[in-house]
N, C-alpha and C positions, 0 to 999 in steps of 0.2 A: 504495501497499498503507499502511495507517495503520501509526504508527510504534511506535504499543500493540502490533500483532500482530507487529509486525518485532523486537521486542526481546525478548517474550515466547519468538519460537518459537528466536531467537538465545542463549535463555540457557544451554544445554547445552553450549555451545561457549565457554565464556569461556579457555580452555585451548587451545593451538593442539592438544595433544594429544586425541584423541578418546576419551572414556571407553568404556571398555568396557560392554555389554549389561548386568551384573553393577551397575557406578557408576550408570548413569541407570534403573534399573528402578525401578519403582515401590514406595515402601515399604511393609511390612507394615501392613498397617489398626489390627494390636493393639498394634502399635510403641509405647512411651512416649515419652511428651513429652520432650525432652532439656532439659535447662540446663546441662549441659558439654558438652564436647569430645568426643566415643566415639571411643575409641583400640583397639576390641577389632577383631575380622577382621568384623565384620556391619555396621565404620562406613556410612554411607550417604553419597557425593558431593552434595555441597551441602546439607547437613543444617544446618536451622536452630539456633540455639541461643534458648531460650524465656526470657521470664523476664516474671516477672508484671510490668502496670502501671495505672499508674489515669488511662490517657489516656483522654479521652474524646469529643476535638472530631476524633480522627483515624477517617476512614472505613474501614471495614475494607478490607483489601488485595486481596483475593479479588471486591470489586465486586458490584452488587448481585443481577447474575444468579447467583452462587455463594454467597453469602452466606447462610448456613442462619439466623444469629440474626434477617437483616431477613424471611423466609419465615415463620418462628414467630413474628414479631413482639413481640420481648421482650427486653429488656435481658442481654447474657451477660458474661462476665467476658473481657478481652483480657489476649492477650500479645505482646510485642514481643523481636525476635531482637535481640540482641547485636552478630553482626555487619554486618546490615543494613540495620538499623534500620525494618523495616514492621512496622504492626500490624495484627492479625487478632483476630478472634472464637478462644475456643478450640477450640468447634464445628467454627469455619472450616481449621482446619490441614490436616486432609486435602483439603481445597478445592484449596489450593494445586498440587497433581498435576495438577489438572485443567487450570489455566492454566498449565499446566509453567513452573511459577517455583519456582527453587531460589536458595540463598542462594550467597554467592558462596566457589566452590571451595576448598580449603583442602589436597588433594595432588592426584595424580595417579596413574593406573592405570600397573601394571609389564608390560602388553603390551610384545612386541617392538616393533611399528610404533608404540607412543606415545614409547618410549625413543628412537626415531631420528628423532622428528620434532623441531624445533627447540625448545629450554623458551622460550617466549613465554607471559607473561600478558596476556590480553584485559580489557576492561573487562567491568563487573560493573553493566550498566544497569539503575536503579529506576527508577520513578515516583514524585514526591514533589509532595504537595499542599501542603507547606509546606519552603520553601528559605532558608537565609541566604545574603549573600555576593552575587556577580554572576556574570551569564552569561558565560561563556568565548568564547563569539563574539561578541557585540554589546556586553557590557562594561556594560549596563544591570540594577540590584536585580530580582528576583523577587517581584512584587505579590502581597503575599498577600489572599486571599478570605478576608472577614470573616464568610461565612455560619459558624453552628456547626458544622454537618454539608456542608462543601461537598467536592462530589467533582469537583470541574475538577483536574487535572493540570497544576500551574503548571511544572513541572520534570524534566527528566533527571538524574540523577546518577551517578557510578561511586561503588559503594560501596568502590574500590581508593584510588583516586588524588583521588577526593570533586573530579574536576570535573564542575561542572552547565550545562546548558545549558536555553533555554527551549523549551517542548513545541511549537516552532514550527519550521514547514518551513523558514525561512529562517536557526535558528539549528541546531536538531538536525539533521544530513544522513545520510542511509542510510550512507555510508562511515565514520560514526563507529563503527556497532555494529560491526565486523569487528577496527576496531584495533587494534593492541598498545598496552598500557596501561605508563606510567611507572612505577606504585605510587605516585605524590603526593611530597610535600615531603618525607617519609618514608621513600624508598625504602632508603637505605641500611644502614635498622636493619629492614627488615622481611625475615622469612625468604620467598622465593617459594614460591609453592604449587608449582612447578616440581621444588622440591630434596627435597620429602616424597613417597615414592613408597610406595602400596600395595604389601605385599610379597604373591608367591604362596606359600600352604603349600608346601612340599617333600613330593614323591611318595615314599615309602617303597618301595625294593625288598629284595630278599634281600641282596645285596652293600653296602647303605647301614648309616649309621650305625642303632642300634639305635630304636627309634621312640622311645622315652621321652628318650634324651639330646636328639636331634633337637628333639625338643617343646620343650625348656625352651631351646633355643639363638636356636628362632624368634619373631620379633616381627613382628606384622601390618604394622607401619611403620619404613619405614630412612630415611635423612637423606644423601642423595647431595650436596654444594654445591659451587657452581662459585666459586672461591677469586678473591676482588678485593681489591686492596689500600685501594679506593673501599669497600667495606662492612663494617660495623661489626654484625654480625646480632645483635639482643637475645632474650633472653630470660626471660620475664617472669612472677615468682611471688608471689603476691598470698594475704595472711593475711587470709578473712573475718574470724575475729573479731577482730582490731584495731582500733581508731579506733572503736569503735561499730558503725555500718552503712557505715562508708565505705569496707571494704574491697569489699564482694558492689556497689557503685556505680562503682568504678575496676575491677571486673574489664570490665563492661559496655563501658567507655570503650575499654578498650585491645582488646576484641574487633573495636571499631569500627575503631579506629586502626590493627590490624595484623593481621598473620595470625592468627585464633583458635588455630593449632595451635601458635604461640609462646607462649600465654599458659596460664599453671598457677595451678590454685587449690591452695593447698596444704594446704585440709580435705579433700581428693578423694586421698589417698596422700602427702604428703609433694612433696621436690624430686627423691629419686633418679631416678626413670623419666624426668624429662624432662633432667635433666643427663648420663645416659647413651645417650642418643639423640640428642642435640643435640653429645657430647664431641668430634667430631670437624671441628665445623666452624670454619675460622681467624676470626681476630677479633674471636671470641664475648664477648660482653660481656651480665650479669646486674643485671637491676631488681630489688631485694627490697623489695616493699612492704607493710610491717607493724614492730613495733618492733624493739629491740637483740636480742631474742629470736630473732625469725624469720630475721634476719642471721647470729647465732650459726649458727642450724638448718643454714642453708647453707652456710656455711663449714665447717661440719664434716663436711657430705654430699662435699664438694670435697676435703676432706682424705681421703673414705674411699675416693672414687674412684683419687685419683691423678691427676688431669688435668694432662697438662703442654702445653701452659703451662696454668697455672691462669688460667681465665679471672676477669677483675676486676668485682667488684660496688659497685655503686650503688645508693643508697637514698633509697623514698620513704616517709617516717617516718610513718607510721597510729598510733604505740604510744603511751605516754605519758610516759615519761624520754626517748628518743630521745637519750642522748648521743650515741652514735657517730656518729648522723647530724649533730649539728652539730658534731661536731669536722670531717667532712668537708664543710661547709657546707653541708650541705641542709637544716637548719630545724632546729628543735623539732617541727612538728608540720603536714601534710599540710591545707591552708586550701581553698583554691578557684582553686591555680594550673592554668592551661589545661593537661593533658596535652602538648598539643602541646611548647608550651615544657619541660616535662620531658622529652622523649624528646629534644629539642635539646641540653638538659644534660647527659645521658647522654652523647650521641655525642660531645660536643667534652670532657666532662671529662679532667682531667688522672689517670694510673695512677699510685697510688700505694701504698707497705707498710703493712701495720698487723701489728704485735706480735702474735702469740698463746703464752699462756702455758699450762703444763701444772702440770695439780695431782694430785700422787704423794700417796697416802693410806696408812700403817701403822698399825695399832694401836699408841697406848703401852700396853705391858703392864708399864710400872716404877710407872703412876700408880695410886693408891686404886683399887679397883673398886667402883662404884657399883650403887644400884639400878636396873636398867636401864628406862629410862622409856617409855613406847609409843613416841613422837614421837622419841625419841633414835635415832640412827642410827649405820653405822660407816662409810658413805661419802658425799660429797659430789653434790650433784644432777647436777654438769657435773664432766668431766677435766679442761678445759679454757675459760679464760675470755681474751676480747676487751677488755673494759673497766676490770674490776675484780674483786677479792675483799676481803671485809669479815669482821671479828667485832666482838662485842660490843652495842653500844646499838642503832644502827641495822638489825643483820641482826635483834636481837630484837624491833625493833617488826614488823619486815617479818613473821617470823616468825607474831608475834601474828595479824597481819592476813590471813597464808596461809591459818594454822589455823581462825578464824574462818570465811572465806569458804567454806573446804572443808567444815565442817560446816554451813554455812548458806547455800547459794548463791544461796536468792530473795531474801536480804535486802543481794546486793550486786548486784542487776542495774543499776547507776548509777553514774556515775563521781561524782555530787557525795554520794550516800551514802559510797564509797569513800573519798571523801578526810576525808570529818566521824568517820569511825572510824577513820583513820589519825591524823589529827591526835588525836583522844581518847586514843588507844593512845599517842600518841608522850608525852602531857601526863603520863598515869598512870604510864608506865614511868618519867619524868623525877621523877616524887614521890616514887618508891617506890626508886629507885636500882637499878635492875635489872641495873646493869653495873657499877657502881662497885669491885668485886674484881678486874674484868678484870686487870689488872697484876698478880696474887698466881699468877695462874693459868697463865700462858702464859710461853712462854723467844722468843726472835725473834734470831734470828741470818742476819746479811745480809753474804755475799760473806764467809765466816768474822769478821766483827764482832758482838760480844754487844750485842743494845742491849737487853736483859731488864732490868739498872739505869736507864737511860732513861726506860724506860716506867715502871716503877715508881713513880721521882722525880715525874714528872709527874704521876702518877695518873690516866694516859688510861682512857678508860670505851669507846675505840672507836679501832681499829685498820683501815686501808686500803692497799692495795698496790694502785693504779694503775697503768692502760695507757695509758690517754686523758688528755688534759687536763680531759674533763668527767666532773660528777657530780652525781648528786641531780638532773635535770632541768635541766642548763644552770649549776650552779655549777662554779667552777674550787678545789676545795681548796688545789691545790699553790701557785696564786697566781704572783709573779712576784719568783724567789731573785733577780735582776741586780743587784739596789743593795746585793746585801752579799757575793754572787762565793760563797757559800756552796756552792751548787747551778746546775746547770747548769737552762736552762730544759727545762720539757718536751716530750718526741715521743713521737710513736707509731710511731717506725719507729726508732728508735735504738738496740733490744735493751737498753733498762735499764727497769724497775719502779720508780717509788715509791714510797716508804714513809712513810705519813701518821699520826700519832698526832691525837685529838680529843678534848677534856673537852667539858662538859656545855656550857660560853661558847662554847668557838671553833665547834661544832656548830651554834649558835643564830644566830652570825653570818653564815653561810655564803652566808644568801639576799642579804646587803648584802653582799656585797664582800669578806668574810672570807676566812680560809686556817686549815689545821689546821697543826699541828707538823711541819716537813719533817723527818724522822730521816734519810733513806737513800737514795741512788739505787742500785741495784745491779742483778746480772746472776741471783742466785741466793738463795732464802731457805727457810730451815732454821726452821719453829714449831711447837711442841710445845706440848701443852696437857695438863693435868692434870685437867681436870673438864670436863664437856660443856658447849659453848658454843654458842650463835646465830652461826651464819657463813651468809653469803650468796655466791653467784659469781653475779655480772651479774644479780642481782635476784631468783635461785631460792634463797631460805632454806631452812636445816634446821638440826636440834640436834646437831650433832656429838660422838660417843661422843670420851672421850681419845685423842687420834691425834700423830701427826707426818705432818707437811702437810710435801713440798717442792715452792718455785716453782721453775721452769726455762724457757728461752725452747723455745717446740712449733717454732713457724715463723715465716713473715710472710704474710701472705695478700696478694694482691693488690686494692685498692681503688681506686674512680672517686671523685676531688675532685671536687666543683663548683667552677666556675672561671667568670673573667666571659669571655664572649661579644662579638664583634662584631655580630650578630647573632642575636638569643634566639632571633625565631622565625621557620624557613624561609620564604620567600616562593616561589609559582611563576613568579613574573615577575621581572624585574630590580630588583635595589634600588635606591632613590635616593639620590643623592650626599649625604654629610654633611653641612648646612651648616655655616659656621663659625662662628656664634652663633646661639642658639636665644632669641627670647622666647617665655619661659612665663607662663601665664596660671595662678595659685595660687588655690586657692579649700579651703576647711574643710567636711569633713561629719562628723554627730555618728557615734557608733558605734549607735545606734537608728534613725536613717534608713539605715544602711550595713545593718542585720539585716532590715529591712525590704524594701530596694526594689534592693539589687545587682544582681539580678537582671533590673532595668530601668531601663537607662542611662540614658533621656532624665530617667525623672523624679528619679532622684538625682544628676543635675547641677541640676534645679532646686530642691533642696531644700540644696545646697550654698552656703556662704558665702564670697563673695570676699576674698580677701586682698590680694592685688595682682600685680604682674610682676616674675621675675626674668630677667636675661640672664646667659645661661652660655655656655661655647664647646660646640660641637655632639659635641665627643666624651665631655662630662662622663657620670660616674655620678651615681646618686642620693644617693649619699655626696656630692657634693659640691653638689647640687641645693641638700641639706639646710642647708649651711653659707650658701648663697645667702638662703635664706627665716628661716635665724635673723637676718640682717644686716639684713632688710626692717626691723627695729625701730628701726635707726637712723635708716631715710630717714622712714620714719613715727612719728612718736613717740607719737601718740594711741594706739596700739596695742600700745607697749611693755609693758601690762602682761600683753594677752593672749600676745603671742608669749614671752614669760617661761613663760607657764603651758607654750606649748606646746612649748618645748625638748626635753623628757626625754620627753613623752608622746605625739610624736604617731607616725602610721606614712604613709611613702609608698604609692600604689598608682597606677594610673595606666587610663584608660579610653580615650581615640580609636581607638586600633588593635585594641580585644579588642572584640567584642560584647557584653561585659558588663565591669564592675568587678571585681578581682580584688587583695586584699593581697599585699604584699611587705615580708618581713622586716624588721625594721628592721637583725637582721646580716647581712641578704645586700645591703644597697643597694650597697654597693661592686661587688657581682657584675653588676649591670642596669647599660647604659649607659642614657641617660632617652630615645636616638632610637628603641632596640628598643621602647619604651612607649608614644610621645607627643612630637608635636611641640610641640606648643602648647597641652598642657594637662595640669598635675599636680595631683592631689587628695590632701588628709590626713586621717588619721582623727582625730579630736581626740576622747578619752574623755570632755574638761570641757565639750562641746559638747551644748545640751539639744537632743534633735530638734526637725527643724521643725514635727514634728507637737502639739508641746506649746506652750502659749500663751507667751509670755515674761512678759506683764504679767498678774497674775493677779487678777481681781476687777476690772480696770480699773485702780487702783491704781497710780501711779509707781513704779520702781524706783529710791529715793534715804532716807538717813536723816536725820530729824528732828538740827537744828544741832545743835552741839556743847554750844552756850550753853542749850539746852533742859534742862529738869529732869529726870533718870534717867529715870521713867517712859515719857517721851514719847520716848525715844533707843531707840527701837525698829524692827524690820525686822517688817512685818507679814506678809509676803507672800515666797515662793519666789523666788531671783534668779535669771538666767538663766544663770548658771555659776557654777564654784567661785570664780576668782580673784574677780568681783563681791560676792560674799559672805565672802570673805576681806577685801578693802578695807573693807566697810562695819561689819566688826566691829572691823577694827584702829580704827577711827573712832569704835568707842561705841557700834556698834548693840548690842541687848539679844537675844541669840540666845534666851530663854528664853521669850517675848512670845506672847499666843493671840490669836487672830483672835476676830471677834464671835461665830462659831458654835464657839469654843471649843479651834479647830485650832492645834496646834503647827506651827514653820519645819521639824519633822521629818514630820510630817503631809505637807505640800506638799511635800517633798522625795519622798516615797515616790509619790506621786501620778505626779511628774516622772518619777521611776525613777531616779535619779540617785545612783549607788551612794556616789560620792564626796563630794557635798553632806551624804548620810547620815554619813561615816563623820566628814566636817571636824564636824558638829554633835554627833556623841555625844561627840567627844575635846572638846569646849567648853563642855557645859553640866551642871548637876548628874544623878544618877542620876533623880532624881523627876521631870523632866522629861518622860522615855519614858513614862512610863503617865499622859500625860495624855490625857483621854477629849474628845472632840470632842461637842458635842451631839445632833446628830441621830438616830445610832444610839448612842452611849454606846462609839464602839471606839477603842482605841489604836491609835500608830503600826504595832504590830506583829502586831493584828487586820488592819489594813490592807494590810501587804503579804504577809500570809501570805493573804487573799484574792485577791492579785495574782499570787503564786507567784513571786515573788521572793525568791529560797533566800538568793543574796548576803547582802540585805537585814537576811533573818532571822537569819540569823548574827551581823552587826554587831549589833541589837539585842539577841539572847539575850546573848553574851558580855559588852556592858557594861552587864546586869543588868536589863533590861526583865523586868517580868513573866509568867509564862505561864499564870498564873492567872487573872488578871483578865476577867470576862466583860463582854459588850455588852450591847445592850438585850434583846435576846435569847436570851440565858444563854449565848452561844457564845465558846469559849475561841480562841487565835490555832489550836491543833491543830485545832478544828473548825472553822474557817475553811478551811485547808486541805484538810481533806477534802472539802470542799463546792465547791471550785475542781477538786477531783479531783488533789491532787497528794499521792500518799500517801507517797513519800519524803520530802516534805516536813511533813506531817504523822506521820510514825515519829517524824523527827529532832525535831520540836518537842516531844509525846510524852514523848520520853526525858528529854530536858531539862526537863521539867514536873516528872517525877518525881525528878529531881537536886535540883531548887526546893525540891519537898513535903519531901524527908530534910533538908537544909540548913534549911528553917525547923524542923523538928522537932527539930533537934539545937542551935539558939540556942535554942529553947523551954526545952529541958532542962538546957541548961546555967544559965539562968536561973533 
């Protein structure tokens, strides 16, 4: 018997419980193609979950004989199943019924026979034309076929446990087909399909409860868990609107790694239905994939459902601020860490408590009645906060941004444009002093102590009631008060809230390690306002009418804090013992190389520059490795300048135990053992290092300044250096940063070509403004023209803020805005157009003044 036939015929037997005729019956030809899990009464057993895909090298899974697109001899759109990862033409989806291939089953039927049989999950075998890893039987890798449309099956793998075998009689044997599946490395967090049962609709009799009441209580699916102290089942809630397109991609990854019925898209009705269905599962954990607002949404829903005990919530940060995620060690944003590693951290994380605070608002009847503005409201957007509640300058900036986005959403469709608008709003508010009189219109009482006079004396323009140490994308406004012993260090579980005041100066120093004025640590706050004031609750802004606001402790939520673990990625085989010492080769990689090649492990290795070897204990974490890397400069004096520049800039990431590179955030280095990542190689991401794809020497001229004894005109750098520390060293030796080469190009022209933001910034800070508008001879372009043509947004921002002209035209009559439009970057073109208009107004004002 051919294995392909055997597997196909066994696909309806992945569970021990035989599905009923309804379950395995053919799907309705007119049924819509689903891209989400079907929780309705009409859900099909083994139904695929389809997503659009641009994969072109994969053959259609139904095979040549059944492929409709091949019969029509024309190209067709393809779809990929998120749960079993097969790829078919959209027109061929119905053909899967002919070969009797269904997706991995996510539930079982409720028939009496099915419930009596033992709850065993069986393998779901799938043919693969491409397969990573090694064969479970022989231990050899899978030889990939390089033909563009290779039709040969190289492997047979299980969609549950991910075990894979060569498509050979000697590797994949008949007994594997009916074997029970272990569910793989993450079995402890997967909800087995045998727990989820399709419920039969109750029959209505004359003695039964009226149909309308029965109908409201009946649910198409019920969950009957089998408790075990070794299991920590996980519910995953993903907000696809967070983090650009990250949410949609992450949903597909979780559908592949877990049971599709434990992964919920929050845009399809929120978290309530999922939490209600799984409320009786013991040791349940929740993973919230989104921003801090998504986490607050889930915590509030848990409050409504009053689950006991309340399941702890872990965070996969996809938002922009992610202050709560930073506080609990989950980092400031998801980059490209393997989902397998994240699931392991969720499983092993410690459960900690998070204070949550009530906000009770009453109208202030004693305040002078104002004319009610359309934007003014009588209540706050949220009645509970987890991170912070603030009023004054920061809330005013957030409110203006929010109102502008609501009025013109099409103008706020990119993170770059949002940041530019936010920065501009903050600057204009700073000049206008919109919150300078805040202290005159509020009264603050903390645990019976009136702080109003202190707020007025300090002329505070912003007041923050902070529950967690992080605020405003990672800053720490409370600072470290242990030196003066006036206050206790801040905690998120002590039942106290920190009250902090800011002037414009202290707000500006937050990003460089400053902190606000510590006013109080208290359990209750009464805040009275006598005019409408901008406020924000966990980033949700409003303009609140004169009110009395009472802040008090609501409850404590269970959260999962990411901790250091001995094994970050679970292994199917026994783990190797940890050696006493590790000899690790350390290499540098540029940011440009990483962004271009991080999915090609071997090419990225070739692009790296060796630094040396460090010797560390076998149980070292990455923070220990960092200290050893910094001490390399004591061993190799010739690299001392390079290491000084690396000391605070590099980020560590590993490659040898993964199929590709992935970054590890600086704040999480102490949570990762080096042996979990690699035992022989570490790579550091160096922002100052120029990409290997750029020439180190431009125009063949060596990088060295003229002798200091030479006359001033000769002491010039004619070409861009290979990294920032070399440029700085040459400048300190007297090299001229304003020099032009024979084609009229300045150093900034060359830095723009290289794409180094750091070099551009250094030159801007050390040359007169007129150098920024130097035009090269060939096309008459300034550095800003070049940057706009290359869509280098940050460099354009640096040049514009430094005073580069936006009205200069090149030999074709194009301004920098026109160059951005030609390069099809409309966001950048709009930004340059706005700044060009601003420059024109400034010039007119100057001419009028003269």
